[in-house]
C-alpha positions, 0 to 999 in steps of 0.5 A, a space after each residue: 500500500 502506497 500511503 499510510 495514514 501516518 504518512 499522509 497526516 503526520 509525516 513522521 520520520 527519524 529526522 522529523 518528529 513533529 511532537 506538537 502535531 502529534 499532541 494536537 492530533 491525539 487531543 482531537 482523536 480523543 474527542 472524536 474517536 474515543 467518545 463511544 467506548 469512553 462512555 461505556 462505563 455508564 452501563 457496561 458493568 451495570 448490565 452484567 449485574 442488573 440487566 436482562 440476564 443479570 447474575 448475583 453480586 458476589 466476589 467470584 462473579 464480580 472478579 469474573 466479570 471484571 476479568 472478562 471485561 479487562 481481557 476483552 479490552 486488551 484482546 479486541 481493542 488493543 490487539 485485534 484493532 489497534 495492532 492488526 486490523 488498523 494495518 489494513 488501510 486503504 490509502 490511509 483510510 479505514 472502516 469496513 467500506 474502505 476495507 471492502 474497496 481494498 478487496 474489490 481493487 486488489 483481490 485475485 479471487 474469482 468473481 463469485 468469491 469476490 462478490 461474497 466478500 463484497 456482500 459481507 462488507 456491505 452487510 457490515 456497513 448496513 449494520 452500522 446504521 442500526 448501531 448509529 441509531 442505538 448508540 446516541 439513544 443509549 448513551 444520552 439516556 444512560 447519562 440523563 438517568 443520573 438525575 434520578 440519583 440527584 432526586 428520585 422525583 426527577 424520574 419522569 423527566 428522564 425521557 423528555 430531557 433525553 429526547 430534547 437533547 437528541 433533538 437539539 443534537 440533530 437539529 444542530 448538524 447542518 451547522 457542522 462540527 467545526 465550530 465546537 470541535 475544538 471543545 470536544 477533546 478537552 471535555 473528553 480529557 476531563 471525562 477520562 481524568 474524572 472517571 479514572 480518579 473516581 475508580 482509583 479512590 475505590 481501588 485504594 480502599 479495596 486493592 484486592 479487586 486488582 486480582 481480576 486482572 488474571 484471566 483465570 477468574 473470567 474462565 472460572 466464571 464462565 465454567 461455574 455459571 454455565 449458560 447464564 455466564 455465557 449470556 452475560 458476555 453480551 453485557 460484557 461486550 458493551 465495554 468494547 462497542 466503540 472499537 470499530 470507530 477506532 478503525 473507521 476514524 483512522 483516516 482522520 487522525 492516523 494510526 499513531 495518535 489513536 494508538 498513543 491516546 489509547 495506551 497512555 490515557 483511555 485504556 488506563 482510565 477505563 480500567 481504573 473506573 471498571 476496577 473501581 465499580 467492581 470494588 463498589 459492588 464488593 463493598 455495597 452490592 445493593 448499588 448494582 443498579 448504577 455502580 458508575 454513579 456510586 463511585 462519585 461522592 455526593 458533592 460531585 453527582 451534579 457535575 458528573 451528570 452534566 459531564 456525562 451528558 456532555 460526553 455522551 453527546 460528543 460520543 453521539 456526534 462522532 457516530 453521527 458524523 461516521 454515518 454521514 461519511 459512510 453514506 457518502 462512501 456508499 453513494 460514491 461506490 454506487 450502492 446508495 442513490 444520489 443524496 444531498 451532501 453538504 460540506 460544513 467546513 472549508 478546511 476539513 474535507 471530512 466534515 459533511 452533512 447528509 440531510 436524509 441520513 440526519 433526519 432518519 437517525 433523528 426520528 429513529 433515535 427518538 423513537 427508540 428512547 420513547 419505545 424502550 424507555 430505559 438504557 437497560 432495555 436499550 442495552 438488550 437491543 445493543 450489541 448484535 449489529 456491532 458484533 456482526 460488523 466486527 466479525 465481518 471485519 475480521 473475515 475481510 482482514 483475513 483475506 487481505 492479509 492472506 491474498 494481498 500481503 501473503 502473510 504466513 498461513 500458519 501464523 495468520 490462521 492461528 491469529 485469526 482463529 483466536 479472534 474468530 473464537 472471541 468474536 463468535 462468542 460475543 456474537 452468540 451471546 448477543 444473539 440471545 437478546 433477539 427477543 429483547 430488542 436485538 432484532 431491531 438493528 438486524 432488521 435495519 441492517 437487512 433492509 439497508 443491505 437489500 436497498 444497496 444491492 437493489 440499487 447496484 443491480 438495478 443500475 447495472 441493468 439500466 446501463 445495459 439497456 441504455 448501452 444496447 440502445 445507443 452507439 459506441 463513441 467510435 461508431 458515432 464518430 465514424 457516422 459523422 464522417 459519413 454524414 454530419 448534422 448541422 453544427 452550431 457554434 457553442 460548447 456542450 457537455 453530455 454526462 455519460 455513465 459509460 465513457 465508451 458509449 454515446 449518451 442517449 441525450 446526445 442522440 435524442 438531441 440530434 434526432 429531434 433538433 438536427 444539430 450538434 454543437 461545434 465543441 462537444 465534451 462527453 463527461 464521465 465521473 468514475 469512482 476509484 477504489 481509493 479514498 482520494 485521487 490526486 489532482 495530477 491524475 484526477 482528469 483525463 482528456 482524450 481529443 476525438 475527431 470533429 471537435 469532440 472530447 472524452 473527459 474522464 474525471 476520477 474521484 475517490 470514494 471519500 471525495 465529492 465530485 466538483 464540476 468546476 474543478 474538472 473543467 479547470 483541470 481539463 482546460 489545462 490539457 488542451 480544452 478551451 471550455 468556458 464555464 459560463 458558456 457551456 450547455 449541460 445535457 443529461 439523461 432523465 430516465 423514466 424506468 418501467 418494469 417488464 423485461 425478463 431478468 434475474 431481478 425479481 419484479 418487486 425489486 425492479 419496482 423498488 429500484 424504480 422508486 429509488 431512482 425517482 427519489 434520487 437527487 438529480 444529476 444537476 444538484 449532485 454535481 452542482 451544475 449551474 441550473 440555468 445551463 442544464 437541459 434534461 432529456 427524458 428517456 424511457 427505459 424498460 428493465 
């Protein structure tokens, strides 16, 4: 791989060590990357002893649960993700879709095997949307529930206050996170410092709790508690649910700041807090209903509730931003219809706002809070989607390491065997929650996965039908040699989905208007399987005969197509098109069902509905609306 995230963001070398840059990025990563996993102490241990599959509070159980939780953090987050999975960067970018794109680009497997792996990656991405709906709900709700500790009479206010906070969070999204981003890191720094100190105080009182660091306490717990001990793994997993975010946000900060921040601050603070909660449970078992706030002295309850609420809002913001990025990647890779994508920062390309995704998340999270009513009940719905995504990431990583990097087979099989055993154990424990609400993220995942595959397959069918009804570029230029239509002075650009095929808009214009502009550009936007394409390789201009040009604009799946940039780069290669004088011609397909194909009728109708509601090419490519001419074309699929 040509570029690593460290190289692209930090440029570290033995001769150039930018310590200030490292500290700045580490603080920024603290506010964005670790919010989800950092707020897990609010509910993770509580759900083990006070959840759907709770167990008695006694010394063996407390030590066992703590041991399992500690080793989950070490094996899943530190070893699996930070040490190995994050090696699989796609030109510096991470995340399950970036990993999927890596397989598409470089896999040597046959078509059917590659399709299975790509489908797995898409399904994992679809499941993250379910996670994106539950995480803000459970995080904010668990923090606000702390007001009941301040005064039990405040209990009826928990749901309304949570809904108000969530609504405000989503209503703010169109402003972007640039204005408040600088505050995220310091707040989360204060959060980790506070929870670590609270845990340390209890550890000093009951140092025997540190015995839980030995793994045999966890193994003994599983053996002694049989099936119920296995089911508790679903609650233990809540402590590592933010691990996938570490990988997804790698491109924003680089591996080194994330690893450094985790090792020096986040992991120690989490361990201190979890040990502290365990110590509280041993001394006062009755506080199992909320051991996190039991760590806080009475004078600090109100400040901690406020700080916890701010931390959960930040954690939710990070996930919401991740969903926006995931949606943009899906659009660029051709698995999601065109949607409005707004850039909210002139200096940070990754800060975007997707209105459709924002409103869908807003209504879903509010409905979940109102429907489930408590963070304990929401915790029962949480975990299945994330464990499935982590399992899929491990599978995809295995094929990348084996087929692309040619790792030693024996060592790789042993390593991945251990990771798969851990992931399957957590997944199996989480599946037990299916009838307690865990069905929700799975339904969301399957629905979005179906939409993604339907859109991709429908577009392929549509392109095939259009290709069968038009001419290749070479055939068209040959026909012009035989008989040219009337040429009128002017410049026209026709958008085409296939650079080798003449768009139907051009043929219809010639058929009905009997004219052809003196200068014609056939513009094709190609999404590459890399995050970004450098400007030097972004645009290719091929001069054809009779005043025609073929323009191929290549963009990465993390970029947003820009027509003005394309024309500027194309003009550097011999074109002389004036942006204010161009007429843009685009197809507007009307899709009807009818022809026989492998695609079922209901999916064809679904595709037609999605196509009708997709953002127009004019809006998506930001074409000047006063210079656009849409030509309707009816296509049967």
